[in-house]
LUMFI-172735 format. One line per 8 residues: their letters; for each residue x, y, z of N, C-alpha, C, CB. Coordinates in nm, 3 decimals, padded with zeros to 5 digits, always signed. Glycine has a CB too. Example, Ala and Ser with C-alpha at 12.3 -4.5 7.8 and 13.67 -1.06 7.14 Angstrom:
2
as> +01.319/-00.569/+00.780/+01.230/-00.450/+00.780/+01.320/-00.330/+00.780/+01.131/-00.447/+00.905  +01.285/-00.225/+00.708/+01.367/-00.106/+00.714/+01.290/+00.003/+00.787/+01.408/-00.060/+00.572 .
END
This chain:
220
mkwiyiaa> +07.624/+12.490/+09.156/+07.667/+12.417/+09.271/+07.817/+12.359/+09.251/+07.564/+12.302/+09.298  +07.840/+12.323/+09.124/+07.978/+12.266/+09.100/+08.087/+12.368/+09.121/+07.990/+12.210/+08.957  +08.052/+12.503/+09.104/+08.157/+12.600/+09.130/+08.190/+12.611/+09.278/+08.117/+12.736/+09.077  +08.095/+12.580/+09.365/+08.122/+12.577/+09.509/+08.217/+12.463/+09.540/+07.992/+12.562/+09.590  +08.193/+12.350/+09.479/+08.280/+12.231/+09.500/+08.423/+12.263/+09.450/+08.222/+12.105/+09.423  +08.432/+12.325/+09.338/+08.567/+12.357/+09.278/+08.637/+12.455/+09.366/+08.556/+12.415/+09.132  +08.563/+12.564/+09.416/+08.624/+12.661/+09.510/+08.667/+12.591/+09.638/+08.525/+12.776/+09.543  +08.582/+12.506/+09.692/+08.622/+12.438/+09.817/+08.744/+12.350/+09.797/+08.507/+12.355/+09.872 .
giatyikm> +08.755/+12.291/+09.677/+08.870/+12.202/+09.653/+08.997/+12.286/+09.642/+08.850/+12.116/+09.522  +08.989/+12.399/+09.570/+09.106/+12.490/+09.558/+09.151/+12.542/+09.693/+09.073/+12.609/+09.466  +09.055/+12.578/+09.782/+09.086/+12.630/+09.910/+09.149/+12.530/+09.997/+08.969/+12.682/+09.974  +09.100/+12.403/+09.987/+09.167/+12.299/+10.064/+09.305/+12.269/+10.021/+09.090/+12.177/+10.060  +09.330/+12.276/+09.884/+09.463/+12.251/+09.831/+09.554/+12.363/+09.875/+09.461/+12.239/+09.677  +09.514/+12.487/+09.875/+09.592/+12.605/+09.921/+09.627/+12.589/+10.067/+09.511/+12.737/+09.899  +09.532/+12.543/+10.147/+09.549/+12.519/+10.293/+09.663/+12.418/+10.313/+09.415/+12.466/+10.360  +09.663/+12.311/+10.235/+09.764/+12.206/+10.253/+09.901/+12.257/+10.219/+09.733/+12.084/+10.167 .
lvlpnlvl> +09.910/+12.350/+10.120/+10.040/+12.403/+10.075/+10.093/+12.507/+10.171/+10.029/+12.465/+09.935  +10.005/+12.588/+10.227/+10.052/+12.707/+10.303/+10.059/+12.680/+10.456/+09.959/+12.827/+10.276  +09.958/+12.612/+10.509/+09.961/+12.589/+10.660/+10.039/+12.464/+10.687/+09.814/+12.576/+10.722  +10.116/+12.463/+10.801/+10.196/+12.351/+10.835/+10.103/+12.236/+10.891/+10.306/+12.394/+10.939  +10.157/+12.119/+10.888/+10.087/+12.001/+10.945/+10.126/+11.993/+11.095/+10.127/+11.863/+10.866  +10.042/+12.058/+11.180/+10.078/+12.063/+11.322/+10.076/+11.927/+11.388/+09.985/+12.153/+11.395  +09.982/+11.838/+11.346/+09.975/+11.711/+11.407/+10.103/+11.624/+11.379/+09.850/+11.642/+11.357  +10.150/+11.628/+11.258/+10.269/+11.561/+11.222/+10.390/+11.615/+11.297/+10.290/+11.569/+11.077 .
dtgelsiv> +10.400/+11.748/+11.308/+10.516/+11.806/+11.375/+10.527/+11.778/+11.521/+10.515/+11.949/+11.358  +10.413/+11.768/+11.585/+10.412/+11.763/+11.734/+10.382/+11.628/+11.797/+10.312/+11.859/+11.784  +10.314/+11.542/+11.715/+10.269/+11.417/+11.779/+10.326/+11.288/+11.731/+10.130/+11.407/+11.767  +10.381/+11.285/+11.610/+10.420/+11.156/+11.551/+10.524/+11.085/+11.630/+10.470/+11.174/+11.413  +10.635/+11.149/+11.660/+10.745/+11.083/+11.724/+10.706/+11.044/+11.865/+10.869/+11.171/+11.725  +10.635/+11.129/+11.938/+10.600/+11.100/+12.077/+10.503/+10.977/+12.079/+10.534/+11.227/+12.146  +10.412/+10.965/+11.979/+10.322/+10.849/+11.973/+10.398/+10.720/+11.954/+10.221/+10.865/+11.860  +10.496/+10.724/+11.857/+10.578/+10.607/+11.834/+10.650/+10.567/+11.960/+10.678/+10.632/+11.723 .
emvvqdsg> +10.714/+10.661/+12.024/+10.782/+10.631/+12.147/+10.697/+10.572/+12.255/+10.844/+10.749/+12.196  +10.577/+10.624/+12.267/+10.480/+10.570/+12.363/+10.442/+10.428/+12.331/+10.357/+10.655/+12.369  +10.419/+10.400/+12.206/+10.388/+10.259/+12.166/+10.502/+10.167/+12.196/+10.357/+10.249/+12.016  +10.621/+10.199/+12.165/+10.735/+10.121/+12.187/+10.752/+10.095/+12.339/+10.857/+10.189/+12.126  +10.744/+10.199/+12.426/+10.751/+10.184/+12.570/+10.638/+10.095/+12.624/+10.747/+10.320/+12.637  +10.518/+10.110/+12.571/+10.411/+10.036/+12.624/+10.409/+09.887/+12.583/+10.288/+10.101/+12.585  +10.457/+09.858/+12.464/+10.458/+09.721/+12.412/+10.585/+09.648/+12.444/+10.437/+09.721/+12.266  +10.699/+09.722/+12.465/+10.829/+09.657/+12.492/+10.899/+09.602/+12.377/+10.813/+09.553/+12.584 .
vpnavsgi> +10.859/+09.636/+12.252/+10.929/+09.586/+12.130/+10.963/+09.708/+12.047/+10.840/+09.482/+12.046  +11.076/+09.701/+11.977/+11.116/+09.816/+11.891/+11.027/+09.840/+11.769/+11.256/+09.795/+11.843  +10.961/+09.733/+11.718/+10.875/+09.746/+11.606/+10.737/+09.800/+11.657/+10.862/+09.609/+11.530  +10.718/+09.927/+11.634/+10.592/+09.990/+11.682/+10.469/+09.930/+11.612/+10.596/+10.144/+11.658  +10.481/+09.894/+11.489/+10.366/+09.829/+11.417/+10.325/+09.697/+11.482/+10.403/+09.804/+11.267  +10.424/+09.617/+11.518/+10.386/+09.491/+11.593/+10.324/+09.524/+11.726/+10.510/+09.401/+11.617  +10.373/+09.629/+11.791/+10.319/+09.673/+11.915/+10.168/+09.706/+11.909/+10.396/+09.791/+11.962  +10.138/+09.782/+11.798/+09.999/+09.823/+11.779/+09.914/+09.703/+11.747/+09.987/+09.928/+11.666 .
ifrnriyd> +09.960/+09.621/+11.655/+09.879/+09.511/+11.604/+09.846/+09.402/+11.711/+09.952/+09.446/+11.486  +09.955/+09.371/+11.797/+09.944/+09.264/+11.894/+09.923/+09.309/+12.035/+10.062/+09.182/+11.888  +09.906/+09.443/+12.055/+09.883/+09.487/+12.191/+09.771/+09.597/+12.194/+10.017/+09.541/+12.253  +09.800/+09.714/+12.126/+09.703/+09.830/+12.131/+09.580/+09.793/+12.052/+09.766/+09.964/+12.072  +09.587/+09.714/+11.948/+09.470/+09.683/+11.867/+09.453/+09.527/+11.859/+09.486/+09.748/+11.721  +09.482/+09.457/+11.965/+09.475/+09.311/+11.962/+09.334/+09.265/+11.936/+09.526/+09.251/+12.091  +09.235/+09.345/+11.979/+09.097/+09.307/+11.962/+09.065/+09.298/+11.807/+09.003/+09.413/+12.035  +09.114/+09.393/+11.732/+09.097/+09.393/+11.588/+09.174/+09.279/+11.522/+09.143/+09.525/+11.531 .
tifevvvf> +09.295/+09.249/+11.574/+09.378/+09.139/+11.518/+09.310/+09.001/+11.540/+09.520/+09.140/+11.585  +09.243/+08.983/+11.653/+09.166/+08.857/+11.671/+09.075/+08.826/+11.560/+09.087/+08.862/+11.794  +08.996/+08.934/+11.522/+08.897/+08.909/+11.416/+08.957/+08.902/+11.282/+08.792/+09.011/+11.415  +09.077/+08.965/+11.259/+09.146/+08.948/+11.135/+09.190/+08.799/+11.115/+09.268/+09.043/+11.131  +09.235/+08.740/+11.221/+09.270/+08.599/+11.212/+09.149/+08.513/+11.185/+09.337/+08.554/+11.339  +09.039/+08.547/+11.259/+08.918/+08.468/+11.245/+08.867/+08.488/+11.096/+08.806/+08.514/+11.354  +08.872/+08.604/+11.043/+08.825/+08.624/+10.902/+08.909/+08.547/+10.805/+08.828/+08.771/+10.863  +09.043/+08.544/+10.822/+09.130/+08.463/+10.736/+09.085/+08.317/+10.746/+09.282/+08.478/+10.777 .
tlaimgvr> +09.060/+08.269/+10.867/+09.021/+08.126/+10.885/+08.886/+08.102/+10.810/+09.008/+08.090/+11.042  +08.793/+08.197/+10.825/+08.666/+08.180/+10.749/+08.686/+08.182/+10.606/+08.568/+08.284/+10.783  +08.778/+08.261/+10.552/+08.803/+08.264/+10.409/+08.852/+08.124/+10.356/+08.907/+08.375/+10.376  +08.942/+08.065/+10.436/+08.987/+07.929/+10.394/+08.878/+07.827/+10.398/+09.099/+07.881/+10.481  +08.791/+07.840/+10.500/+08.677/+07.752/+10.507/+08.584/+07.773/+10.394/+08.605/+07.769/+10.634  +08.566/+07.901/+10.350/+08.482/+07.927/+10.241/+08.532/+07.872/+10.111/+08.461/+08.066/+10.231  +08.666/+07.877/+10.090/+08.726/+07.815/+09.969/+08.690/+07.660/+09.969/+08.889/+07.838/+09.968  +08.707/+07.598/+10.081/+08.683/+07.452/+10.095/+08.535/+07.422/+10.061/+08.717/+07.403/+10.243 .
flladeqp> +08.446/+07.510/+10.111/+08.299/+07.493/+10.095/+08.264/+07.509/+09.947/+08.218/+07.597/+10.182  +08.310/+07.615/+09.884/+08.277/+07.649/+09.744/+08.327/+07.543/+09.647/+08.337/+07.785/+09.707  +08.442/+07.486/+09.676/+08.500/+07.384/+09.583/+08.466/+07.243/+09.620/+08.650/+07.397/+09.578  +08.388/+07.222/+09.728/+08.365/+07.083/+09.770/+08.289/+06.998/+09.673/+08.294/+07.082/+09.896  +08.194/+07.063/+09.597/+08.112/+06.991/+09.502/+08.174/+06.985/+09.362/+07.977/+07.054/+09.494  +08.285/+07.041/+09.339/+08.347/+07.049/+09.207/+08.430/+06.917/+09.184/+08.440/+07.180/+09.195  +08.437/+06.872/+09.061/+08.517/+06.763/+09.027/+08.666/+06.804/+09.013/+08.465/+06.702/+08.901  +08.757/+06.721/+09.057/+08.897/+06.748/+09.044/+08.935/+06.775/+08.898/+08.976/+06.632/+09.100 .
sstiyqft> +09.025/+06.867/+08.880/+09.069/+06.897/+08.741/+09.157/+06.784/+08.691/+09.147/+07.034/+08.733  +09.137/+06.759/+08.562/+09.210/+06.648/+08.496/+09.351/+06.693/+08.453/+09.130/+06.596/+08.372  +09.372/+06.826/+08.441/+09.498/+06.882/+08.395/+09.556/+06.974/+08.505/+09.478/+06.961/+08.261  +09.682/+06.950/+08.537/+09.753/+07.033/+08.633/+09.861/+07.108/+08.561/+09.812/+06.950/+08.747  +09.860/+07.242/+08.566/+09.951/+07.326/+08.501/+10.071/+07.352/+08.588/+09.887/+07.451/+08.461  +10.192/+07.312/+08.547/+10.313/+07.330/+08.625/+10.431/+07.366/+08.534/+10.345/+07.202/+08.706  +10.533/+07.416/+08.596/+10.657/+07.439/+08.524/+10.723/+07.304/+08.487/+10.754/+07.526/+08.609  +10.768/+07.293/+08.360/+10.826/+07.170/+08.313/+10.973/+07.195/+08.270/+10.742/+07.112/+08.194 .
dhpsivla> +11.013/+07.313/+08.231/+11.145/+07.338/+08.187/+11.240/+07.351/+08.308/+11.148/+07.463/+08.100  +11.359/+07.305/+08.296/+11.458/+07.296/+08.406/+11.491/+07.433/+08.460/+11.587/+07.227/+08.358  +11.519/+07.534/+08.374/+11.553/+07.662/+08.434/+11.449/+07.725/+08.523/+11.585/+07.756/+08.328  +11.317/+07.712/+08.478/+11.210/+07.764/+08.554/+11.194/+07.693/+08.692/+11.084/+07.752/+08.473  +11.212/+07.560/+08.686/+11.207/+07.487/+08.812/+11.316/+07.524/+08.911/+11.214/+07.342/+08.786  +11.438/+07.542/+08.858/+11.548/+07.580/+08.945/+11.522/+07.715/+09.005/+11.679/+07.581/+08.870  +11.484/+07.812/+08.925/+11.453/+07.949/+08.971/+11.342/+07.950/+09.077/+11.412/+08.036/+08.852  +11.231/+07.873/+09.049/+11.122/+07.864/+09.143/+11.158/+07.808/+09.270/+11.017/+07.789/+09.092 .
rlgatiaa> +11.236/+07.703/+09.273/+11.279/+07.643/+09.403/+11.379/+07.727/+09.472/+11.337/+07.506/+09.383  +11.467/+07.801/+09.394/+11.556/+07.895/+09.461/+11.475/+08.008/+09.531/+11.656/+07.955/+09.357  +11.373/+08.056/+09.453/+11.282/+08.160/+09.516/+11.210/+08.111/+09.636/+11.179/+08.208/+09.419  +11.171/+07.978/+09.633/+11.102/+07.915/+09.744/+11.189/+07.909/+09.867/+11.059/+07.776/+09.707  +11.320/+07.878/+09.846/+11.415/+07.874/+09.957/+11.435/+08.011/+10.022/+11.547/+07.822/+09.908  +11.452/+08.106/+09.938/+11.466/+08.248/+09.993/+11.345/+08.289/+10.064/+11.494/+08.351/+09.883  +11.228/+08.263/+10.007/+11.098/+08.301/+10.068/+11.081/+08.236/+10.207/+10.979/+08.259/+09.974  +11.116/+08.104/+10.214/+11.106/+08.030/+10.339/+11.194/+08.086/+10.449/+11.143/+07.887/+10.315 .
lvsielal> +11.323/+08.121/+10.406/+11.421/+08.180/+10.504/+11.365/+08.314/+10.554/+11.568/+08.201/+10.436  +11.313/+08.397/+10.462/+11.256/+08.527/+10.498/+11.135/+08.506/+10.597/+11.211/+08.606/+10.367  +11.056/+08.407/+10.562/+10.937/+08.379/+10.653/+10.983/+08.339/+10.795/+10.846/+08.262/+10.593  +11.085/+08.253/+10.806/+11.133/+08.215/+10.942/+11.192/+08.338/+11.011/+11.241/+08.099/+10.933  +11.267/+08.420/+10.942/+11.326/+08.543/+11.002/+11.215/+08.634/+11.051/+11.417/+08.619/+10.899  +11.113/+08.660/+10.973/+11.006/+08.746/+11.010/+10.921/+08.695/+11.125/+10.921/+08.769/+10.894  +10.905/+08.563/+11.125/+10.828/+08.500/+11.234/+10.896/+08.510/+11.366/+10.801/+08.357/+11.203  +11.027/+08.492/+11.368/+11.103/+08.492/+11.492/+11.142/+08.630/+11.538/+11.226/+08.410/+11.475 .
rghlspgg> +11.169/+08.722/+11.442/+11.221/+08.852/+11.480/+11.138/+08.964/+11.428/+11.360/+08.867/+11.432  +11.009/+08.939/+11.392/+10.924/+09.040/+11.334/+10.893/+09.152/+11.432/+10.796/+08.978/+11.287  +10.902/+09.123/+11.562/+10.864/+09.221/+11.664/+10.989/+09.310/+11.695/+10.811/+09.149/+11.796  +11.105/+09.284/+11.634/+11.226/+09.366/+11.652/+11.264/+09.443/+11.534/+11.340/+09.284/+11.690  +11.212/+09.410/+11.417/+11.247/+09.474/+11.287/+11.126/+09.483/+11.202/+11.358/+09.396/+11.213  +11.128/+09.557/+11.094/+11.013/+09.563/+11.008/+10.965/+09.425/+10.961/+11.046/+09.649/+10.890  +10.844/+09.405/+10.965/+10.783/+09.275/+10.934/+10.684/+09.234/+11.041/+10.889/+09.168/+10.919  +10.650/+09.109/+11.045/+10.556/+09.057/+11.148/+10.494/+08.928/+11.102/+10.445/+09.159/+11.179 .
gfaagvag> +10.396/+08.876/+11.180/+10.338/+08.752/+11.159/+10.272/+08.742/+11.020/+10.241/+08.725/+11.266  +10.194/+08.841/+10.983/+10.117/+08.835/+10.860/+10.216/+08.833/+10.740/+10.017/+08.956/+10.851  +10.318/+08.915/+10.747/+10.415/+08.920/+10.638/+10.497/+08.781/+10.635/+10.514/+09.048/+10.657  +10.532/+08.724/+10.749/+10.593/+08.599/+10.757/+10.505/+08.487/+10.698/+10.628/+08.572/+10.896  +10.380/+08.490/+10.727/+10.285/+08.391/+10.673/+10.277/+08.406/+10.522/+10.143/+08.408/+10.737  +10.272/+08.523/+10.469/+10.262/+08.540/+10.326/+10.393/+08.492/+10.256/+10.233/+08.689/+10.292  +10.508/+08.520/+10.318/+10.635/+08.471/+10.262/+10.633/+08.317/+10.264/+10.759/+08.527/+10.345  +10.587/+08.254/+10.377/+10.576/+08.112/+10.377/+10.480/+08.054/+10.279/+10.542/+08.070/+10.506 .
gtaiglva> +10.366/+08.116/+10.260/+10.275/+08.074/+10.156/+10.326/+08.085/+10.020/+10.155/+08.148/+10.165  +10.409/+08.194/+09.993/+10.475/+08.206/+09.863/+10.573/+08.097/+09.840/+10.542/+08.336/+09.850  +10.651/+08.055/+09.943/+10.745/+07.947/+09.931/+10.671/+07.813/+09.898/+10.828/+07.936/+10.063  +10.557/+07.795/+09.960/+10.480/+07.674/+09.937/+10.423/+07.674/+09.795/+10.367/+07.662/+10.040  +10.377/+07.789/+09.751/+10.323/+07.802/+09.617/+10.428/+07.777/+09.508/+10.263/+07.939/+09.599  +10.547/+07.826/+09.530/+10.652/+07.802/+09.430/+10.696/+07.655/+09.429/+10.774/+07.894/+09.457  +10.691/+07.591/+09.546/+10.716/+07.447/+09.543/+10.607/+07.370/+09.466/+10.727/+07.394/+09.685  +10.487/+07.417/+09.495/+10.367/+07.347/+09.436/+10.370/+07.347/+09.286/+10.235/+07.412/+09.484 .
itsssqwm> +10.416/+07.455/+09.224/+10.410/+07.463/+09.081/+10.537/+07.397/+09.014/+10.395/+07.612/+09.039  +10.616/+07.335/+09.093/+10.729/+07.260/+09.037/+10.733/+07.116/+09.088/+10.861/+07.330/+09.070  +10.630/+07.075/+09.164/+10.633/+06.942/+09.224/+10.497/+06.873/+09.194/+10.661/+06.951/+09.381  +10.490/+06.739/+09.224/+10.369/+06.666/+09.206/+10.264/+06.709/+09.307/+10.396/+06.519/+09.215  +10.144/+06.727/+09.264/+10.035/+06.763/+09.357/+10.002/+06.653/+09.451/+09.911/+06.800/+09.282  +10.023/+06.524/+09.416/+10.001/+06.411/+09.503/+10.106/+06.415/+09.617/+10.008/+06.277/+09.423  +10.230/+06.454/+09.581/+10.335/+06.465/+09.686/+10.302/+06.575/+09.782/+10.474/+06.492/+09.624  +10.253/+06.687/+09.734/+10.223/+06.798/+09.820/+10.104/+06.761/+09.910/+10.192/+06.924/+09.738 .
eaiyqrwh> +10.008/+06.694/+09.857/+09.894/+06.643/+09.936/+09.940/+06.546/+10.045/+09.791/+06.572/+09.844  +10.029/+06.455/+10.007/+10.078/+06.357/+10.106/+10.150/+06.425/+10.219/+10.171/+06.254/+10.039  +10.235/+06.526/+10.193/+10.306/+06.596/+10.300/+10.207/+06.668/+10.387/+10.410/+06.694/+10.242  +10.105/+06.733/+10.327/+10.007/+06.808/+10.404/+09.935/+06.716/+10.504/+09.905/+06.876/+10.310  +09.898/+06.593/+10.452/+09.830/+06.497/+10.538/+09.919/+06.437/+10.643/+09.772/+06.390/+10.455  +10.044/+06.407/+10.607/+10.141/+06.339/+10.687/+10.168/+06.423/+10.815/+10.271/+06.313/+10.605  +10.188/+06.546/+10.800/+10.218/+06.639/+10.910/+10.100/+06.704/+10.969/+10.309/+06.743/+10.865  +09.979/+06.655/+10.932/+09.854/+06.706/+10.998/+09.852/+06.863/+10.998/+09.844/+06.651/+11.149 .
aatwekia> +09.881/+06.920/+10.885/+09.886/+07.067/+10.876/+09.754/+07.135/+10.906/+09.931/+07.108/+10.740  +09.643/+07.065/+10.865/+09.513/+07.128/+10.897/+09.485/+07.133/+11.044/+09.402/+07.056/+10.828  +09.531/+07.032/+11.118/+09.517/+07.027/+11.265/+09.600/+07.134/+11.329/+09.557/+06.890/+11.320  +09.727/+07.149/+11.288/+09.815/+07.247/+11.343/+09.763/+07.389/+11.318/+09.954/+07.229/+11.286  +09.699/+07.407/+11.198/+09.643/+07.540/+11.169/+09.530/+07.573/+11.273/+09.587/+07.544/+11.020  +09.449/+07.479/+11.301/+09.345/+07.505/+11.399/+09.394/+07.531/+11.533/+09.252/+07.397/+11.405  +09.493/+07.451/+11.571/+09.561/+07.470/+11.703/+09.618/+07.606/+11.719/+09.671/+07.369/+11.722  +09.684/+07.655/+11.611/+09.748/+07.787/+11.610/+09.640/+07.895/+11.634/+09.824/+07.813/+11.474 .
vlifiila> +09.524/+07.881/+11.568/+09.420/+07.978/+11.592/+09.371/+07.980/+11.730/+09.309/+07.954/+11.506  +09.343/+07.862/+11.790/+09.293/+07.854/+11.920/+09.390/+07.906/+12.023/+09.255/+07.716/+11.950  +09.519/+07.876/+12.012/+09.617/+07.932/+12.106/+09.623/+08.080/+12.091/+09.755/+07.873/+12.085  +09.622/+08.130/+11.965/+09.625/+08.279/+11.944/+09.510/+08.342/+12.017/+09.618/+08.317/+11.792  +09.389/+08.291/+12.002/+09.272/+08.354/+12.066/+09.287/+08.348/+12.220/+09.140/+08.282/+12.021  +09.340/+08.238/+12.272/+09.353/+08.230/+12.418/+09.453/+08.335/+12.469/+09.398/+08.087/+12.460  +09.567/+08.344/+12.397/+09.670/+08.437/+12.443/+09.626/+08.583/+12.427/+09.801/+08.412/+12.367  +09.549/+08.610/+12.315/+09.496/+08.745/+12.299/+09.395/+08.777/+12.406/+09.434/+08.763/+12.163 .
vlslvgie> +09.315/+08.684/+12.447/+09.219/+08.713/+12.556/+09.291/+08.739/+12.685/+09.121/+08.598/+12.575  +09.396/+08.662/+12.711/+09.483/+08.688/+12.832/+09.542/+08.828/+12.826/+09.599/+08.583/+12.842  +09.588/+08.863/+12.710/+09.649/+08.997/+12.693/+09.541/+09.110/+12.720/+09.710/+09.010/+12.543  +09.423/+09.088/+12.669/+09.314/+09.189/+12.686/+09.277/+09.204/+12.833/+09.186/+09.148/+12.604  +09.279/+09.093/+12.914/+09.243/+09.106/+13.053/+09.364/+09.143/+13.144/+09.180/+08.976/+13.100  +09.482/+09.166/+13.083/+09.596/+09.214/+13.154/+09.689/+09.108/+13.209/+09.551/+09.296/+13.260  +09.672/+08.978/+13.164/+09.757/+08.876/+13.212/+09.865/+08.849/+13.102/+09.674/+08.749/+13.249  +09.989/+08.879/+13.129/+10.098/+08.855/+13.034/+10.229/+08.844/+13.107/+10.105/+08.965/+12.928 .
ppqgslga> +10.325/+08.777/+13.044/+10.457/+08.764/+13.105/+10.534/+08.892/+13.111/+10.537/+08.664/+13.032  +10.644/+08.899/+13.181/+10.723/+09.026/+13.183/+10.769/+09.065/+13.041/+10.848/+09.011/+13.277  +10.782/+09.201/+13.019/+10.823/+09.245/+12.888/+10.965/+09.211/+12.851/+10.805/+09.386/+12.878  +11.050/+09.205/+12.949/+11.190/+09.172/+12.921/+11.264/+09.300/+12.872/+11.199/+09.057/+12.813  +11.389/+09.279/+12.825/+11.468/+09.389/+12.778/+11.429/+09.433/+12.639/+11.610/+09.354/+12.781  +11.419/+09.561/+12.620/+11.384/+09.618/+12.486/+11.491/+09.571/+12.384/+11.376/+09.780/+12.491  +11.452/+09.514/+12.279/+11.543/+09.473/+12.171/+11.582/+09.325/+12.185/+11.670/+09.562/+12.172  +11.557/+09.262/+12.292/+11.586/+09.120/+12.311/+11.488/+09.034/+12.230/+11.578/+09.083/+12.460 .
lvsggwip> +11.537/+08.911/+12.198/+11.451/+08.825/+12.113/+11.324/+08.791/+12.196/+11.530/+08.691/+12.066  +11.348/+08.756/+12.319/+11.233/+08.725/+12.410/+11.199/+08.849/+12.489/+11.265/+08.604/+12.508  +11.108/+08.928/+12.434/+11.061/+09.054/+12.500/+10.928/+09.086/+12.444/+11.159/+09.175/+12.480  +10.862/+09.179/+12.518/+10.731/+09.224/+12.465/+10.613/+09.141/+12.512/+10.733/+09.222/+12.314  +10.626/+09.064/+12.617/+10.517/+08.981/+12.666/+10.480/+08.867/+12.569/+10.396/+09.067/+12.691  +10.350/+08.866/+12.531/+10.294/+08.768/+12.442/+10.330/+08.797/+12.297/+10.145/+08.763/+12.458  +10.382/+08.915/+12.262/+10.395/+08.956/+12.122/+10.475/+08.861/+12.035/+10.458/+09.091/+12.115  +10.593/+08.815/+12.078/+10.665/+08.724/+11.992/+10.592/+08.597/+11.964/+10.795/+08.692/+12.051 .
llnllvai> +10.522/+08.542/+12.070/+10.446/+08.416/+12.044/+10.325/+08.445/+11.955/+10.398/+08.350/+12.181  +10.258/+08.553/+11.971/+10.144/+08.585/+11.883/+10.194/+08.608/+11.743/+10.067/+08.709/+11.934  +10.310/+08.671/+11.726/+10.369/+08.683/+11.598/+10.389/+08.554/+11.525/+10.493/+08.751/+11.609  +10.445/+08.457/+11.600/+10.476/+08.327/+11.548/+10.347/+08.252/+11.512/+10.559/+08.249/+11.649  +10.247/+08.258/+11.599/+10.123/+08.186/+11.576/+10.053/+08.241/+11.447/+10.031/+08.199/+11.702  +10.051/+08.370/+11.427/+09.993/+08.427/+11.308/+10.070/+08.378/+11.183/+09.996/+08.581/+11.319  +10.201/+08.373/+11.190/+10.281/+08.327/+11.074/+10.245/+08.182/+11.039/+10.434/+08.339/+11.104  +10.234/+08.096/+11.144/+10.196/+07.959/+11.113/+10.060/+07.943/+11.061/+10.211/+07.877/+11.228 .
kvalgswa> +09.964/+08.023/+11.114/+09.830/+08.022/+11.070/+09.821/+08.061/+10.922/+09.749/+08.115/+11.154  +09.876/+08.174/+10.884/+09.865/+08.225/+10.750/+09.937/+08.133/+10.649/+09.921/+08.366/+10.744  +10.053/+08.076/+10.688/+10.128/+07.994/+10.597/+10.053/+07.863/+10.570/+10.269/+07.967/+10.653  +10.001/+07.799/+10.678/+09.930/+07.675/+10.664/+09.797/+07.690/+10.594/+09.908/+07.615/+10.797  +09.730/+07.808/+10.624/+09.604/+07.838/+10.554/+09.627/+07.862/+10.406/+09.537/+07.960/+10.616  +09.735/+07.928/+10.373/+09.770/+07.949/+10.227/+09.796/+07.813/+10.162/+09.900/+08.044/+10.211  +09.863/+07.721/+10.238/+09.894/+07.585/+10.180/+09.765/+07.515/+10.147/+09.980/+07.496/+10.281  +09.664/+07.522/+10.242/+09.537/+07.456/+10.216/+09.470/+07.514/+10.092/+09.445/+07.469/+10.336 .
aillfirh> +09.466/+07.647/+10.081/+09.400/+07.707/+09.963/+09.469/+07.672/+09.833/+09.394/+07.856/+09.976  +09.605/+07.675/+09.836/+09.677/+07.636/+09.717/+09.643/+07.492/+09.672/+09.825/+07.649/+09.743  +09.642/+07.398/+09.767/+09.614/+07.259/+09.727/+09.471/+07.247/+09.674/+09.634/+07.161/+09.847  +09.378/+07.321/+09.735/+09.239/+07.313/+09.681/+09.226/+07.366/+09.539/+09.144/+07.392/+09.771  +09.293/+07.480/+09.511/+09.285/+07.538/+09.377/+09.354/+07.449/+09.275/+09.349/+07.678/+09.376  +09.468/+07.384/+09.317/+09.535/+07.296/+09.227/+09.449/+07.173/+09.192/+09.668/+07.253/+09.287  +09.391/+07.119/+09.302/+09.306/+06.997/+09.286/+09.188/+07.017/+09.199/+09.259/+06.950/+09.418  +09.117/+07.129/+09.220/+08.986/+07.148/+09.153/+08.995/+07.240/+09.030/+08.885/+07.206/+09.253 .
rgll> +09.094/+07.322/+09.017/+09.101/+07.414/+08.900/+09.228/+07.389/+08.816/+09.099/+07.562/+08.947  +09.323/+07.317/+08.868/+09.444/+07.295/+08.794/+09.538/+07.413/+08.785/+09.410/+07.253/+08.659  +09.499/+07.520/+08.862/+09.582/+07.644/+08.860/+09.591/+07.691/+09.007/+09.517/+07.761/+08.763  +09.694/+07.775/+09.028/+09.716/+07.835/+09.161/+09.621/+07.952/+09.173/+09.865/+07.881/+09.181 .
END
């Protein structure tokens, strides 16, 4: 039987080498153009995520929210760690804070213009979470907790999720603002706002997870 599998594998390999990829030659460019025209944004990936597959994106956001809730639940009964591991040498602190500044600027750029260029809300949120993590390993954990509580970050995270779900439902039922001019900052209907909401959600959720791991494990 194994010789049948080997022969089938060789035949498949020869087919990939000899026969052309007809789907790639005839359909790829036209599909991308159709997505761009349908969504009204140059970034076809953002068009697919926030319009063509918005139903999937809703549950991706919900899953991320449940993951953060799971971290809180699992660590709720643990005692806070007595030792917090952080950078103490000056060069490492300077480099980490420089990296945090760059990551924060990239996060803002991707959140505002992710529908016009490569990137998007999830990438912006990851960049924002990276910036927060780099600040956390060079700063006092009490200071990070105080800022998190002062600005009610947990509340804003929940609000971002609720607004995202509402706008996504409106998009699913066909209610959305005009698409605007292709390539303009305000274009694509709800897509720019959905992009921004996802960035806020992911960044604030990452902040919550980082604080929990620092508090209970002493590590990021």
